[in-house]
All heavy atoms as TSV, in Angstrom:
chain	resi	resn	atom	element	x	y	z
A	1	MET	N	N	57.983	16.911	94.248
A	1	MET	CA	C	58.408	18.040	93.468
A	1	MET	C	C	59.581	18.726	94.148
A	1	MET	O	O	59.622	18.872	95.360
A	1	MET	CB	C	57.249	19.017	93.280
A	1	MET	CG	C	57.644	20.276	92.568
A	1	MET	SD	S	56.208	21.277	92.276
A	1	MET	CE	C	56.561	21.790	90.642
A	2	ASP	N	N	60.502	19.145	93.362
A	2	ASP	CA	C	61.688	19.817	93.872
A	2	ASP	C	C	61.326	21.237	94.304
A	2	ASP	O	O	60.714	21.995	93.561
A	2	ASP	CB	C	62.750	19.868	92.763
A	2	ASP	CG	C	64.118	20.204	93.319
A	2	ASP	OD1	O	64.199	20.592	94.509
A	2	ASP	OD2	O	65.105	20.096	92.580
A	3	ALA	N	N	61.699	21.613	95.501
A	3	ALA	CA	C	61.354	22.928	96.039
A	3	ALA	C	C	61.999	24.066	95.258
A	3	ALA	O	O	61.498	25.191	95.258
A	3	ALA	CB	C	61.767	23.010	97.502
A	4	ARG	N	N	63.084	23.793	94.571
A	4	ARG	CA	C	63.744	24.856	93.790
A	4	ARG	C	C	62.892	25.306	92.615
A	4	ARG	O	O	63.024	26.426	92.138
A	4	ARG	CB	C	65.086	24.367	93.255
A	4	ARG	CG	C	66.081	24.050	94.351
A	4	ARG	CD	C	67.325	23.496	93.739
A	4	ARG	NE	N	67.016	22.223	93.077
A	4	ARG	CZ	C	67.813	21.611	92.209
A	4	ARG	NH1	N	68.972	22.131	91.902
A	4	ARG	NH2	N	67.459	20.464	91.668
A	5	PHE	N	N	62.005	24.454	92.146
A	5	PHE	CA	C	61.208	24.760	90.961
A	5	PHE	C	C	59.735	24.981	91.288
A	5	PHE	O	O	58.885	24.886	90.417
A	5	PHE	CB	C	61.347	23.643	89.935
A	5	PHE	CG	C	62.773	23.399	89.558
A	5	PHE	CD1	C	63.407	22.240	89.949
A	5	PHE	CD2	C	63.483	24.328	88.829
A	5	PHE	CE1	C	64.723	21.998	89.604
A	5	PHE	CE2	C	64.795	24.105	88.476
A	5	PHE	CZ	C	65.417	22.939	88.860
A	6	ASP	N	N	59.442	25.305	92.530
A	6	ASP	CA	C	58.068	25.545	92.946
A	6	ASP	C	C	57.628	26.931	92.470
A	6	ASP	O	O	58.149	27.951	92.908
A	6	ASP	CB	C	57.956	25.450	94.464
A	6	ASP	CG	C	56.532	25.577	94.926
A	6	ASP	OD1	O	55.617	25.287	94.144
A	6	ASP	OD2	O	56.338	25.970	96.097
A	7	THR	N	N	56.648	26.973	91.566
A	7	THR	CA	C	56.182	28.251	91.019
A	7	THR	C	C	54.873	28.715	91.655
A	7	THR	O	O	54.361	29.763	91.291
A	7	THR	CB	C	55.965	28.132	89.501
A	7	THR	OG1	O	55.005	27.124	89.251
A	7	THR	CG2	C	57.261	27.817	88.800
A	8	SER	N	N	54.359	27.984	92.606
A	8	SER	CA	C	53.065	28.343	93.191
A	8	SER	C	C	53.138	29.621	94.022
A	8	SER	O	O	52.159	30.352	94.111
A	8	SER	CB	C	52.521	27.200	94.037
A	8	SER	OG	O	53.394	26.959	95.123
A	9	GLN	N	N	54.272	29.914	94.616
A	9	GLN	CA	C	54.403	31.115	95.443
A	9	GLN	C	C	55.221	32.222	94.772
A	9	GLN	O	O	55.353	33.299	95.325
A	9	GLN	CB	C	55.067	30.751	96.779
A	9	GLN	CG	C	54.276	29.762	97.604
A	9	GLN	CD	C	52.924	30.318	98.007
A	9	GLN	OE1	O	52.790	31.487	98.321
A	9	GLN	NE2	N	51.912	29.462	97.966
A	10	ASP	N	N	55.732	31.958	93.605
A	10	ASP	CA	C	56.566	32.938	92.907
A	10	ASP	C	C	55.688	33.989	92.225
A	10	ASP	O	O	54.844	33.651	91.394
A	10	ASP	CB	C	57.426	32.228	91.861
A	10	ASP	CG	C	58.560	33.100	91.368
A	10	ASP	OD1	O	58.547	34.319	91.637
A	10	ASP	OD2	O	59.466	32.572	90.708
A	11	PRO	N	N	55.840	35.273	92.557
A	11	PRO	CA	C	54.974	36.309	91.977
A	11	PRO	C	C	55.156	36.486	90.471
A	11	PRO	O	O	54.273	37.012	89.807
A	11	PRO	CB	C	55.373	37.577	92.730
A	11	PRO	CG	C	56.676	37.296	93.330
A	11	PRO	CD	C	56.768	35.810	93.523
A	12	ARG	N	N	56.242	36.041	89.915
A	12	ARG	CA	C	56.452	36.174	88.469
A	12	ARG	C	C	55.502	35.307	87.669
A	12	ARG	O	O	55.226	35.585	86.507
A	12	ARG	CB	C	57.889	35.798	88.109
A	12	ARG	CG	C	58.916	36.758	88.667
A	12	ARG	CD	C	60.302	36.270	88.334
A	12	ARG	NE	N	60.544	34.999	89.020
A	12	ARG	CZ	C	61.609	34.247	88.859
A	12	ARG	NH1	N	62.554	34.610	88.015
A	12	ARG	NH2	N	61.758	33.125	89.528
A	13	PHE	N	N	54.968	34.255	88.277
A	13	PHE	CA	C	54.115	33.313	87.567
A	13	PHE	C	C	52.640	33.458	87.926
A	13	PHE	O	O	51.819	32.663	87.490
A	13	PHE	CB	C	54.572	31.885	87.839
A	13	PHE	CG	C	55.960	31.626	87.336
A	13	PHE	CD1	C	57.030	31.586	88.209
A	13	PHE	CD2	C	56.190	31.447	85.989
A	13	PHE	CE1	C	58.310	31.351	87.744
A	13	PHE	CE2	C	57.463	31.213	85.513
A	13	PHE	CZ	C	58.527	31.170	86.391
A	14	ARG	N	N	52.278	34.469	88.695
A	14	ARG	CA	C	50.877	34.698	89.031
A	14	ARG	C	C	50.160	35.315	87.847
A	14	ARG	O	O	50.749	36.027	87.044
A	14	ARG	CB	C	50.759	35.612	90.234
A	14	ARG	CG	C	51.172	34.934	91.503
A	14	ARG	CD	C	50.770	35.730	92.709
A	14	ARG	NE	N	51.266	35.065	93.900
A	14	ARG	CZ	C	51.802	35.692	94.927
A	14	ARG	NH1	N	51.893	36.995	94.932
A	14	ARG	NH2	N	52.234	35.018	95.960
A	15	SER	N	N	48.872	35.074	87.749
A	15	SER	CA	C	48.099	35.662	86.654
A	15	SER	C	C	47.861	37.141	86.935
A	15	SER	O	O	47.808	37.582	88.077
A	15	SER	CB	C	46.779	34.932	86.489
A	15	SER	OG	O	46.006	35.067	87.662
A	16	VAL	N	N	47.689	37.886	85.875
A	16	VAL	CA	C	47.480	39.321	85.987
A	16	VAL	C	C	46.026	39.569	86.383
A	16	VAL	O	O	45.119	38.959	85.810
A	16	VAL	CB	C	47.793	40.000	84.633
A	16	VAL	CG1	C	47.580	41.494	84.719
A	16	VAL	CG2	C	49.198	39.683	84.198
A	17	PRO	N	N	45.767	40.461	87.340
A	17	PRO	CA	C	44.391	40.744	87.743
A	17	PRO	C	C	43.563	41.310	86.590
A	17	PRO	O	O	44.081	41.971	85.699
A	17	PRO	CB	C	44.539	41.797	88.845
A	17	PRO	CG	C	45.937	41.697	89.300
A	17	PRO	CD	C	46.733	41.182	88.157
A	18	ARG	N	N	42.272	41.057	86.605
A	18	ARG	CA	C	41.383	41.492	85.524
A	18	ARG	C	C	41.377	43.005	85.341
A	18	ARG	O	O	41.259	43.499	84.236
A	18	ARG	CB	C	39.964	41.014	85.762
A	18	ARG	CG	C	39.772	39.564	85.471
A	18	ARG	CD	C	38.289	39.228	85.495
A	18	ARG	NE	N	38.089	37.831	85.214
A	18	ARG	CZ	C	37.853	37.355	84.010
A	18	ARG	NH1	N	37.797	38.162	82.997
A	18	ARG	NH2	N	37.679	36.070	83.827
A	19	ASN	N	N	41.469	43.751	86.428
A	19	ASN	CA	C	41.402	45.202	86.306
A	19	ASN	C	C	42.694	45.817	85.757
A	19	ASN	O	O	42.728	46.999	85.464
A	19	ASN	CB	C	41.043	45.844	87.647
A	19	ASN	CG	C	42.092	45.567	88.703
A	19	ASN	OD1	O	42.936	44.697	88.546
A	19	ASN	ND2	N	42.041	46.302	89.792
A	20	VAL	N	N	43.724	45.023	85.586
A	20	VAL	CA	C	44.995	45.530	85.076
A	20	VAL	C	C	45.307	44.975	83.689
A	20	VAL	O	O	46.185	45.481	83.000
A	20	VAL	CB	C	46.137	45.161	86.058
A	20	VAL	CG1	C	47.463	45.713	85.618
A	20	VAL	CG2	C	45.812	45.635	87.448
A	21	ARG	N	N	44.567	43.980	83.238
A	21	ARG	CA	C	44.878	43.303	81.980
A	21	ARG	C	C	44.810	44.209	80.763
A	21	ARG	O	O	45.647	44.132	79.887
A	21	ARG	CB	C	43.912	42.142	81.753
A	21	ARG	CG	C	44.270	40.949	82.557
A	21	ARG	CD	C	43.395	39.797	82.208
A	21	ARG	NE	N	43.538	38.779	83.243
A	21	ARG	CZ	C	42.705	37.807	83.435
A	21	ARG	NH1	N	41.659	37.691	82.665
A	21	ARG	NH2	N	42.908	36.949	84.390
A	22	LYS	N	N	43.794	45.042	80.692
A	22	LYS	CA	C	43.595	45.862	79.507
A	22	LYS	C	C	44.302	47.204	79.644
A	22	LYS	O	O	44.325	47.804	80.712
A	22	LYS	CB	C	42.110	46.115	79.279
A	22	LYS	CG	C	41.358	44.875	78.879
A	22	LYS	CD	C	39.948	45.230	78.510
A	22	LYS	CE	C	39.198	44.003	78.056
A	22	LYS	NZ	N	37.875	44.342	77.580
A	23	VAL	N	N	44.844	47.673	78.527
A	23	VAL	CA	C	45.440	48.995	78.483
A	23	VAL	C	C	44.316	49.979	78.199
A	23	VAL	O	O	43.532	49.800	77.270
A	23	VAL	CB	C	46.511	49.077	77.375
A	23	VAL	CG1	C	47.049	50.485	77.256
A	23	VAL	CG2	C	47.627	48.094	77.650
A	24	GLU	N	N	44.223	51.019	78.993
A	24	GLU	CA	C	43.147	51.980	78.836
A	24	GLU	C	C	43.585	53.075	77.873
A	24	GLU	O	O	44.613	53.714	78.081
A	24	GLU	CB	C	42.797	52.576	80.195
A	24	GLU	CG	C	41.538	53.389	80.192
A	24	GLU	CD	C	41.111	53.726	81.599
A	24	GLU	OE1	O	40.898	52.803	82.390
A	24	GLU	OE2	O	41.002	54.927	81.879
A	25	VAL	N	N	42.817	53.267	76.812
A	25	VAL	CA	C	43.099	54.319	75.837
A	25	VAL	C	C	41.994	55.358	75.918
A	25	VAL	O	O	40.836	55.041	76.173
A	25	VAL	CB	C	43.217	53.764	74.400
A	25	VAL	CG1	C	44.402	52.842	74.276
A	25	VAL	CG2	C	41.967	53.044	73.984
A	26	ASP	N	N	42.371	56.618	75.706
A	26	ASP	CA	C	41.367	57.678	75.790
A	26	ASP	C	C	40.734	57.945	74.426
A	26	ASP	O	O	40.985	57.234	73.460
A	26	ASP	CB	C	41.967	58.954	76.384
A	26	ASP	CG	C	43.129	59.485	75.582
A	26	ASP	OD1	O	43.435	58.900	74.539
A	26	ASP	OD2	O	43.712	60.494	75.998
A	27	GLN	N	N	39.906	58.968	74.378
A	27	GLN	CA	C	39.103	59.258	73.196
A	27	GLN	C	C	39.957	59.562	71.970
A	27	GLN	O	O	39.519	59.346	70.845
A	27	GLN	CB	C	38.172	60.440	73.507
A	27	GLN	CG	C	36.984	60.534	72.597
A	27	GLN	CD	C	36.103	59.293	72.667
A	27	GLN	OE1	O	36.027	58.630	73.696
A	27	GLN	NE2	N	35.457	58.983	71.575
A	28	ARG	N	N	41.168	60.022	72.143
A	28	ARG	CA	C	42.023	60.342	70.994
A	28	ARG	C	C	42.319	59.106	70.156
A	28	ARG	O	O	42.529	59.201	68.952
A	28	ARG	CB	C	43.348	60.950	71.463
A	28	ARG	CG	C	43.194	62.270	72.167
A	28	ARG	CD	C	44.515	62.729	72.683
A	28	ARG	NE	N	44.988	61.793	73.699
A	28	ARG	CZ	C	46.240	61.754	74.150
A	28	ARG	NH1	N	47.150	62.547	73.653
A	28	ARG	NH2	N	46.589	60.897	75.082
A	29	PHE	N	N	42.337	57.946	70.766
A	29	PHE	CA	C	42.674	56.718	70.063
A	29	PHE	C	C	41.461	55.828	69.814
A	29	PHE	O	O	41.608	54.666	69.450
A	29	PHE	CB	C	43.726	55.947	70.843
A	29	PHE	CG	C	44.974	56.742	71.073
A	29	PHE	CD1	C	45.230	57.307	72.310
A	29	PHE	CD2	C	45.869	56.937	70.052
A	29	PHE	CE1	C	46.372	58.050	72.524
A	29	PHE	CE2	C	47.020	57.675	70.255
A	29	PHE	CZ	C	47.270	58.233	71.485
A	30	ALA	N	N	40.267	56.355	69.992
A	30	ALA	CA	C	39.051	55.565	69.814
A	30	ALA	C	C	38.879	55.125	68.369
A	30	ALA	O	O	38.229	54.119	68.096
A	30	ALA	CB	C	37.833	56.357	70.272
A	31	HIS	N	N	39.462	55.845	67.438
A	31	HIS	CA	C	39.308	55.502	66.024
A	31	HIS	C	C	39.973	54.178	65.671
A	31	HIS	O	O	39.644	53.582	64.653
A	31	HIS	CB	C	39.879	56.610	65.138
A	31	HIS	CG	C	41.357	56.756	65.252
A	31	HIS	ND1	N	42.224	56.024	64.483
A	31	HIS	CD2	C	42.126	57.526	66.070
A	31	HIS	CE1	C	43.467	56.348	64.814
A	31	HIS	NE2	N	43.433	57.249	65.772
A	32	MET	N	N	40.838	53.692	66.505
A	32	MET	CA	C	41.520	52.434	66.176
A	32	MET	C	C	40.564	51.244	66.166
A	32	MET	O	O	40.841	50.240	65.540
A	32	MET	CB	C	42.684	52.176	67.118
A	32	MET	CG	C	42.333	51.750	68.489
A	32	MET	SD	S	43.834	51.509	69.423
A	32	MET	CE	C	43.221	50.591	70.790
A	33	PHE	N	N	39.411	51.367	66.824
A	33	PHE	CA	C	38.427	50.288	66.801
A	33	PHE	C	C	37.567	50.339	65.537
A	33	PHE	O	O	36.952	49.359	65.166
A	33	PHE	CB	C	37.522	50.357	68.027
A	33	PHE	CG	C	38.266	50.123	69.312
A	33	PHE	CD1	C	38.472	51.163	70.193
A	33	PHE	CD2	C	38.755	48.878	69.626
A	33	PHE	CE1	C	39.152	50.954	71.379
A	33	PHE	CE2	C	39.437	48.654	70.798
A	33	PHE	CZ	C	39.641	49.707	71.681
A	34	ARG	N	N	37.491	51.499	64.883
A	34	ARG	CA	C	36.650	51.667	63.706
A	34	ARG	C	C	37.425	51.691	62.397
A	34	ARG	O	O	36.890	51.332	61.355
A	34	ARG	CB	C	35.883	52.986	63.806
A	34	ARG	CG	C	34.935	53.061	64.960
A	34	ARG	CD	C	34.151	54.338	64.920
A	34	ARG	NE	N	34.985	55.540	64.841
A	34	ARG	CZ	C	35.427	56.241	65.880
A	34	ARG	NH1	N	35.079	55.859	67.085
A	34	ARG	NH2	N	36.162	57.308	65.731
A	35	ASP	N	N	38.666	52.115	62.440
A	35	ASP	CA	C	39.452	52.299	61.216
A	35	ASP	C	C	39.765	50.947	60.578
A	35	ASP	O	O	40.358	50.065	61.195
A	35	ASP	CB	C	40.743	53.040	61.538
A	35	ASP	CG	C	41.466	53.518	60.308
A	35	ASP	OD1	O	40.954	53.309	59.194
A	35	ASP	OD2	O	42.548	54.104	60.460
A	36	LYS	N	N	39.361	50.788	59.339
A	36	LYS	CA	C	39.536	49.521	58.637
A	36	LYS	C	C	41.013	49.175	58.465
A	36	LYS	O	O	41.413	48.017	58.547
A	36	LYS	CB	C	38.856	49.605	57.275
A	36	LYS	CG	C	38.901	48.333	56.500
A	36	LYS	CD	C	38.181	48.483	55.183
A	36	LYS	CE	C	38.229	47.177	54.420
A	36	LYS	NZ	N	37.549	47.275	53.141
A	37	ARG	N	N	41.839	50.182	58.252
A	37	ARG	CA	C	43.266	49.919	58.062
A	37	ARG	C	C	43.925	49.424	59.343
A	37	ARG	O	O	44.916	48.707	59.322
A	37	ARG	CB	C	43.969	51.186	57.584
A	37	ARG	CG	C	43.523	51.636	56.212
A	37	ARG	CD	C	44.109	52.959	55.878
A	37	ARG	NE	N	43.617	53.939	56.851
A	37	ARG	CZ	C	44.087	55.166	56.975
A	37	ARG	NH1	N	45.054	55.577	56.212
A	37	ARG	NH2	N	43.586	55.996	57.862
A	38	PHE	N	N	43.387	49.815	60.480
A	38	PHE	CA	C	44.006	49.455	61.750
A	38	PHE	C	C	43.651	48.042	62.182
A	38	PHE	O	O	44.462	47.348	62.785
A	38	PHE	CB	C	43.587	50.448	62.835
A	38	PHE	CG	C	44.476	50.428	64.031
A	38	PHE	CD1	C	45.574	51.251	64.099
A	38	PHE	CD2	C	44.223	49.584	65.087
A	38	PHE	CE1	C	46.400	51.237	65.192
A	38	PHE	CE2	C	45.048	49.553	66.182
A	38	PHE	CZ	C	46.137	50.386	66.243
A	39	VAL	N	N	42.437	47.597	61.892
A	39	VAL	CA	C	41.976	46.290	62.365
A	39	VAL	C	C	41.885	45.266	61.244
A	39	VAL	O	O	41.163	44.295	61.348
A	39	VAL	CB	C	40.615	46.389	63.083
A	39	VAL	CG1	C	40.737	47.182	64.338
A	39	VAL	CG2	C	39.562	46.950	62.176
A	40	GLU	N	N	42.608	45.479	60.199
A	40	GLU	CA	C	42.574	44.547	59.075
A	40	GLU	C	C	43.083	43.182	59.515
A	40	GLU	O	O	44.119	43.063	60.150
A	40	GLU	CB	C	43.441	45.093	57.952
A	40	GLU	CG	C	43.174	44.469	56.624
A	40	GLU	CD	C	43.889	45.212	55.526
A	40	GLU	OE1	O	43.556	46.367	55.283
A	40	GLU	OE2	O	44.804	44.614	54.952
A	41	SER	N	N	42.332	42.159	59.170
A	41	SER	CA	C	42.730	40.812	59.553
A	41	SER	C	C	42.489	39.870	58.372
A	41	SER	O	O	41.634	40.118	57.522
A	41	SER	CB	C	41.941	40.343	60.782
A	41	SER	OG	O	40.573	40.324	60.496
A	42	PRO	N	N	43.200	38.759	58.304
A	42	PRO	CA	C	43.013	37.824	57.192
A	42	PRO	C	C	41.663	37.111	57.281
A	42	PRO	O	O	41.042	37.044	58.337
A	42	PRO	CB	C	44.167	36.837	57.370
A	42	PRO	CG	C	44.536	36.939	58.801
A	42	PRO	CD	C	44.244	38.341	59.212
A	43	LEU	N	N	41.224	36.581	56.172
A	43	LEU	CA	C	39.936	35.888	56.132
A	43	LEU	C	C	40.009	34.490	56.729
A	43	LEU	O	O	38.993	33.941	57.159
A	43	LEU	CB	C	39.440	35.799	54.691
A	43	LEU	CG	C	39.193	37.131	53.994
A	43	LEU	CD1	C	38.799	36.907	52.555
A	43	LEU	CD2	C	38.125	37.912	54.729
A	44	VAL	N	N	41.201	33.889	56.731
A	44	VAL	CA	C	41.376	32.558	57.302
A	44	VAL	C	C	42.528	32.588	58.301
A	44	VAL	O	O	43.423	33.424	58.225
A	44	VAL	CB	C	41.671	31.499	56.213
A	44	VAL	CG1	C	40.476	31.324	55.314
A	44	VAL	CG2	C	42.884	31.861	55.412
A	45	ASP	N	N	42.502	31.653	59.247
A	45	ASP	CA	C	43.587	31.590	60.218
A	45	ASP	C	C	44.727	30.728	59.677
A	45	ASP	O	O	44.733	30.325	58.514
A	45	ASP	CB	C	43.074	31.081	61.562
A	45	ASP	CG	C	42.587	29.648	61.513
A	45	ASP	OD1	O	42.641	29.031	60.431
A	45	ASP	OD2	O	42.165	29.142	62.561
A	46	ALA	N	N	45.686	30.428	60.507
A	46	ALA	CA	C	46.875	29.690	60.085
A	46	ALA	C	C	46.550	28.266	59.636
A	46	ALA	O	O	47.287	27.677	58.843
A	46	ALA	CB	C	47.889	29.646	61.221
A	47	ARG	N	N	45.440	27.717	60.106
A	47	ARG	CA	C	45.065	26.350	59.735
A	47	ARG	C	C	44.030	26.297	58.616
A	47	ARG	O	O	43.523	25.237	58.294
A	47	ARG	CB	C	44.530	25.630	60.963
A	47	ARG	CG	C	45.609	25.439	62.005
A	47	ARG	CD	C	45.071	24.725	63.214
A	47	ARG	NE	N	46.101	24.514	64.166
A	47	ARG	CZ	C	46.458	25.379	65.106
A	47	ARG	NH1	N	45.836	26.540	65.214
A	47	ARG	NH2	N	47.423	25.102	65.956
A	48	GLY	N	N	43.678	27.458	58.051
A	48	GLY	CA	C	42.747	27.493	56.942
A	48	GLY	C	C	41.294	27.613	57.335
A	48	GLY	O	O	40.415	27.585	56.487
A	49	GLN	N	N	41.014	27.758	58.615
A	49	GLN	CA	C	39.641	27.918	59.076
A	49	GLN	C	C	39.178	29.354	58.857
A	49	GLN	O	O	39.930	30.291	59.089
A	49	GLN	CB	C	39.533	27.576	60.570
A	49	GLN	CG	C	39.920	26.156	60.902
A	49	GLN	CD	C	38.912	25.172	60.349
A	49	GLN	OE1	O	37.714	25.415	60.371
A	49	GLN	NE2	N	39.410	24.051	59.852
A	50	LYS	N	N	37.942	29.530	58.415
A	50	LYS	CA	C	37.411	30.874	58.227
A	50	LYS	C	C	37.306	31.590	59.563
A	50	LYS	O	O	36.939	30.997	60.573
A	50	LYS	CB	C	36.030	30.821	57.574
A	50	LYS	CG	C	36.053	30.456	56.135
A	50	LYS	CD	C	34.658	30.555	55.558
A	50	LYS	CE	C	34.673	30.219	54.088
A	50	LYS	NZ	N	33.309	30.335	53.520
A	51	GLN	N	N	37.621	32.885	59.535
A	51	GLN	CA	C	37.493	33.702	60.730
A	51	GLN	C	C	36.286	34.606	60.599
A	51	GLN	O	O	35.825	34.905	59.499
A	51	GLN	CB	C	38.742	34.553	60.935
A	51	GLN	CG	C	39.941	33.769	61.348
A	51	GLN	CD	C	41.121	34.672	61.667
A	51	GLN	OE1	O	41.180	35.800	61.215
A	51	GLN	NE2	N	42.042	34.163	62.431
A	52	ARG	N	N	35.783	35.047	61.725
A	52	ARG	CA	C	34.666	35.977	61.705
A	52	ARG	C	C	35.115	37.314	61.132
A	52	ARG	O	O	36.284	37.669	61.187
A	52	ARG	CB	C	34.144	36.186	63.121
A	52	ARG	CG	C	33.501	34.939	63.662
A	52	ARG	CD	C	33.040	35.073	65.070
A	52	ARG	NE	N	32.513	36.390	65.384
A	52	ARG	CZ	C	32.161	36.768	66.593
A	52	ARG	NH1	N	32.313	35.924	67.595
A	52	ARG	NH2	N	31.680	37.961	66.824
A	53	ARG	N	N	34.183	38.039	60.612
A	53	ARG	CA	C	34.495	39.315	59.973
A	53	ARG	C	C	35.061	40.317	60.969
A	53	ARG	O	O	35.913	41.132	60.636
A	53	ARG	CB	C	33.245	39.879	59.330
A	53	ARG	CG	C	33.481	41.150	58.569
A	53	ARG	CD	C	32.293	41.480	57.769
A	53	ARG	NE	N	32.268	40.585	56.620
A	53	ARG	CZ	C	32.012	40.956	55.393
A	53	ARG	NH1	N	31.709	42.189	55.158
A	53	ARG	NH2	N	32.025	40.096	54.416
A	54	ASP	N	N	34.609	40.267	62.202
A	54	ASP	CA	C	35.071	41.225	63.213
A	54	ASP	C	C	36.137	40.636	64.138
A	54	ASP	O	O	36.306	41.096	65.262
A	54	ASP	CB	C	33.883	41.731	64.029
A	54	ASP	CG	C	33.214	40.629	64.836
A	54	ASP	OD1	O	33.424	39.461	64.505
A	54	ASP	OD2	O	32.487	40.958	65.775
A	55	ALA	N	N	36.863	39.651	63.669
A	55	ALA	CA	C	37.884	39.003	64.508
A	55	ALA	C	C	38.976	39.983	64.919
A	55	ALA	O	O	39.468	39.946	66.043
A	55	ALA	CB	C	38.493	37.815	63.776
A	56	GLY	N	N	39.352	40.890	64.028
A	56	GLY	CA	C	40.380	41.879	64.350
A	56	GLY	C	C	39.934	42.831	65.437
A	56	GLY	O	O	40.693	43.169	66.344
A	57	ARG	N	N	38.682	43.265	65.353
A	57	ARG	CA	C	38.149	44.173	66.375
A	57	ARG	C	C	38.063	43.469	67.727
A	57	ARG	O	O	38.351	44.057	68.761
A	57	ARG	CB	C	36.774	44.679	65.975
A	57	ARG	CG	C	36.814	45.750	64.947
A	57	ARG	CD	C	35.454	46.412	64.791
A	57	ARG	NE	N	35.488	47.328	63.677
A	57	ARG	CZ	C	35.206	47.000	62.423
A	57	ARG	NH1	N	34.869	45.773	62.124
A	57	ARG	NH2	N	35.269	47.897	61.461
A	58	GLN	N	N	37.645	42.217	67.712
A	58	GLN	CA	C	37.536	41.469	68.959
A	58	GLN	C	C	38.907	41.298	69.616
A	58	GLN	O	O	39.029	41.345	70.828
A	58	GLN	CB	C	36.899	40.104	68.706
A	58	GLN	CG	C	35.459	40.175	68.279
A	58	GLN	CD	C	34.571	40.828	69.316
A	58	GLN	OE1	O	34.837	40.770	70.508
A	58	GLN	NE2	N	33.522	41.476	68.854
A	59	LYS	N	N	39.927	41.109	68.789
A	59	LYS	CA	C	41.279	40.966	69.331
A	59	LYS	C	C	41.740	42.270	69.978
A	59	LYS	O	O	42.376	42.267	71.032
A	59	LYS	CB	C	42.233	40.552	68.210
A	59	LYS	CG	C	43.541	40.040	68.707
A	59	LYS	CD	C	43.357	38.903	69.667
A	59	LYS	CE	C	43.839	37.614	69.114
A	59	LYS	NZ	N	43.882	36.562	70.122
A	60	LEU	N	N	41.391	43.397	69.367
A	60	LEU	CA	C	41.730	44.686	69.966
A	60	LEU	C	C	40.991	44.899	71.280
A	60	LEU	O	O	41.568	45.394	72.252
A	60	LEU	CB	C	41.392	45.829	69.005
A	60	LEU	CG	C	42.370	46.073	67.881
A	60	LEU	CD1	C	41.852	47.192	66.985
A	60	LEU	CD2	C	43.729	46.425	68.404
A	61	ARG	N	N	39.717	44.536	71.304
A	61	ARG	CA	C	38.930	44.707	72.533
A	61	ARG	C	C	39.464	43.819	73.663
A	61	ARG	O	O	39.233	44.102	74.831
A	61	ARG	CB	C	37.464	44.375	72.273
A	61	ARG	CG	C	36.812	45.316	71.319
A	61	ARG	CD	C	35.839	46.192	72.041
A	61	ARG	NE	N	35.199	47.089	71.095
A	61	ARG	CZ	C	35.144	48.388	71.276
A	61	ARG	NH1	N	35.687	48.926	72.338
A	61	ARG	NH2	N	34.555	49.155	70.391
A	62	GLU	N	N	40.141	42.762	73.309
A	62	GLU	CA	C	40.715	41.875	74.322
A	62	GLU	C	C	41.858	42.548	75.080
A	62	GLU	O	O	42.052	42.313	76.267
A	62	GLU	CB	C	41.222	40.611	73.634
A	62	GLU	CG	C	41.753	39.561	74.545
A	62	GLU	CD	C	42.221	38.333	73.780
A	62	GLU	OE1	O	41.730	38.094	72.668
A	62	GLU	OE2	O	43.092	37.638	74.318
A	63	PHE	N	N	42.599	43.426	74.394
A	63	PHE	CA	C	43.785	44.034	75.000
A	63	PHE	C	C	43.629	45.509	75.349
A	63	PHE	O	O	44.367	46.023	76.173
A	63	PHE	CB	C	44.979	43.877	74.069
A	63	PHE	CG	C	45.359	42.448	73.841
A	63	PHE	CD1	C	45.155	41.856	72.620
A	63	PHE	CD2	C	45.899	41.688	74.859
A	63	PHE	CE1	C	45.497	40.535	72.399
A	63	PHE	CE2	C	46.242	40.365	74.660
A	63	PHE	CZ	C	46.034	39.790	73.425
A	64	TYR	N	N	42.656	46.200	74.714
A	64	TYR	CA	C	42.482	47.633	74.931
A	64	TYR	C	C	41.058	47.937	75.362
A	64	TYR	O	O	40.124	47.270	74.938
A	64	TYR	CB	C	42.783	48.420	73.648
A	64	TYR	CG	C	44.193	48.258	73.162
A	64	TYR	CD1	C	44.488	47.389	72.118
A	64	TYR	CD2	C	45.229	48.954	73.742
A	64	TYR	CE1	C	45.782	47.225	71.672
A	64	TYR	CE2	C	46.528	48.796	73.305
A	64	TYR	CZ	C	46.797	47.938	72.271
A	64	TYR	OH	O	48.081	47.781	71.838
A	65	ALA	N	N	40.912	48.962	76.185
A	65	ALA	CA	C	39.595	49.415	76.621
A	65	ALA	C	C	39.559	50.933	76.531
A	65	ALA	O	O	40.536	51.610	76.865
A	65	ALA	CB	C	39.325	48.982	78.045
A	66	LEU	N	N	38.427	51.468	76.081
A	66	LEU	CA	C	38.261	52.913	76.059
A	66	LEU	C	C	38.107	53.414	77.487
A	66	LEU	O	O	37.554	52.726	78.338
A	66	LEU	CB	C	37.057	53.308	75.232
A	66	LEU	CG	C	37.215	53.188	73.730
A	66	LEU	CD1	C	35.896	53.482	73.036
A	66	LEU	CD2	C	38.294	54.124	73.219
A	67	ALA	N	N	38.567	54.606	77.742
A	67	ALA	CA	C	38.519	55.164	79.099
A	67	ALA	C	C	37.092	55.287	79.600
A	67	ALA	O	O	36.830	55.121	80.777
A	67	ALA	CB	C	39.211	56.510	79.117
A	68	GLU	N	N	36.141	55.580	78.721
A	68	GLU	CA	C	34.759	55.743	79.151
A	68	GLU	C	C	34.055	54.431	79.422
A	68	GLU	O	O	33.036	54.392	80.077
A	68	GLU	CB	C	33.990	56.517	78.091
A	68	GLU	CG	C	33.953	55.804	76.754
A	68	GLU	CD	C	33.566	56.716	75.628
A	68	GLU	OE1	O	33.889	57.901	75.681
A	68	GLU	OE2	O	32.929	56.214	74.707
A	69	GLU	N	N	34.579	53.304	78.930
A	69	GLU	CA	C	33.951	51.996	79.139
A	69	GLU	C	C	34.155	51.481	80.546
A	69	GLU	O	O	33.403	50.680	81.043
A	69	GLU	CB	C	34.493	50.973	78.145
A	69	GLU	CG	C	34.043	51.198	76.746
A	69	GLU	CD	C	34.611	50.166	75.791
A	69	GLU	OE1	O	35.458	49.353	76.218
A	69	GLU	OE2	O	34.217	50.170	74.618
A	70	ARG	N	N	35.184	51.894	81.219
A	70	ARG	CA	C	35.502	51.362	82.552
A	70	ARG	C	C	34.777	52.080	83.625
A	70	ARG	O	O	34.283	52.912	83.920
A	70	ARG	CB	C	36.990	51.446	82.810
A	70	ARG	CG	C	37.684	50.409	82.002
A	70	ARG	CD	C	39.124	50.409	82.319
A	70	ARG	NE	N	39.554	49.052	82.140
A	70	ARG	CZ	C	40.469	48.472	82.832
A	70	ARG	NH1	N	41.097	49.095	83.774
A	70	ARG	NH2	N	40.812	47.240	82.607
């Protein structure tokens, strides 16, 4: 392997730590997990497979965390 393209020691390519991955939102924005207009998602994905009813909420929980949950 060419040393110029070694990404094992480059900090730009390291994975993000678990405690930093989620954006912490406070109680003012807690309604975004419950509001139907905010978490609206299609019934099928791009390949036509049915999605779960709460797929939109699960996607939000993947990126956001309430301040009291941590």
